[in-house]
C-alpha positions in Angstrom: -6.4 53.7 63.6 -2.8 54.5 62.7 -2.5 52.1 59.8 -5.5 53.7 58.0 -4.0 57.2 58.5 -0.6 56.0 57.2 -2.2 54.3 54.2 -4.1 57.5 53.4 -0.8 59.5 53.4 1.5 57.0 51.7 -0.9 55.2 49.3 -0.8 52.2 49.2 1.0 52.2 52.5 4.3 50.8 53.8 5.3 47.3 53.0 5.3 46.4 56.7 5.7 47.8 60.2 8.2 47.1 62.9 8.0 47.3 66.7 11.1 48.9 68.1 12.6 50.1 71.4 10.1 48.5 73.8 10.2 45.3 75.8 7.6 42.7 74.8 5.8 43.1 78.2 5.1 46.8 77.2 3.1 46.0 74.1 2.0 42.4 74.1 -1.4 43.3 75.5 -2.1 45.6 72.5 -1.8 42.7 70.0 -5.4 41.6 69.5 -5.3 37.9 68.3 -6.8 37.6 64.8 -6.7 41.4 64.1 -5.8 41.8 60.4 -3.3 44.6 61.1 -1.1 42.1 62.9 -0.2 40.6 59.5 1.5 43.9 58.7 4.0 43.7 61.6 7.0 41.9 60.2 9.8 43.2 62.4 10.7 43.3 66.0 13.7 44.9 67.8 12.8 44.8 71.5 14.7 46.3 74.4 16.3 43.9 76.9 14.9 45.5 80.0 11.4 45.3 81.4 11.9 48.8 82.9 10.0 51.7 81.5 11.7 54.3 79.4 11.5 56.7 82.3 13.2 54.2 84.6 15.9 53.6 82.0 16.5 57.3 81.5 17.2 57.6 85.3 19.4 54.5 85.5 23.1 54.8 86.1 23.8 51.5 84.2 22.1 49.9 81.2 19.8 47.0 82.2 20.6 44.0 80.0 17.5 42.0 81.2 17.4 38.2 80.8 18.5 37.0 77.3 16.8 33.6 77.6 13.5 35.1 78.8 13.6 37.6 75.9 14.2 34.8 73.4 11.2 32.9 74.8 9.0 36.1 74.5 10.1 36.5 70.9 9.0 32.8 70.3 5.6 33.5 71.9 5.2 36.7 69.8 5.9 34.7 66.6 2.7 32.7 67.4 0.7 35.9 67.3 2.7 37.7 64.6 2.7 35.1 61.9 4.4 37.3 59.4 7.3 38.2 61.7 10.6 37.7 59.9 12.9 40.5 60.9 14.2 39.9 64.4 16.8 41.8 66.3 17.5 43.7 69.5 17.5 47.3 70.6 18.6 49.0 73.8 20.4 46.8 76.3 20.7 43.8 73.9 24.0 42.2 72.7 25.1 39.0 71.1 23.7 36.9 74.0 20.2 38.2 73.3 20.5 37.7 69.6 21.7 34.1 70.2 18.8 33.4 72.6 16.3 34.9 70.1 17.7 32.6 67.4 17.8 29.5 69.6 14.2 30.2 70.6 12.8 31.1 67.2 14.6 29.0 64.7 12.5 25.9 65.4 9.3 28.0 64.9 10.6 29.4 61.5 11.7 25.9 60.4 8.3 24.4 61.2 6.6 27.2 59.3 8.8 26.5 56.3 8.0 22.8 56.4 4.3 23.5 56.7 4.5 25.8 53.7 6.3 23.2 51.6 3.6 20.6 52.4 0.7 22.9 51.5 
């Protein structure tokens, strides 16, 4: 497992990991619900496009995907990645994507804050 290897080299390990430069559909199946290592993923900067890196490398124009769909996917990922608190965009994203991510995720973040205060 990569996290064990990184911890062995960096003792005690990085503060957290980020997922970068991939669309959520490319990695969501690897996020095993309840796996302890998921708590170490605190950042996400996804690509806008669902195309593979090979397809994007061959493209003549940058695929900007669907901002609202990406925002919704971020919101779904927040349910699995409970520690997620650094959100942004990578290849193909712009202010439309960031706005959609904020619109989709702010209610989730606010509900987590309210729950934390009540506890």
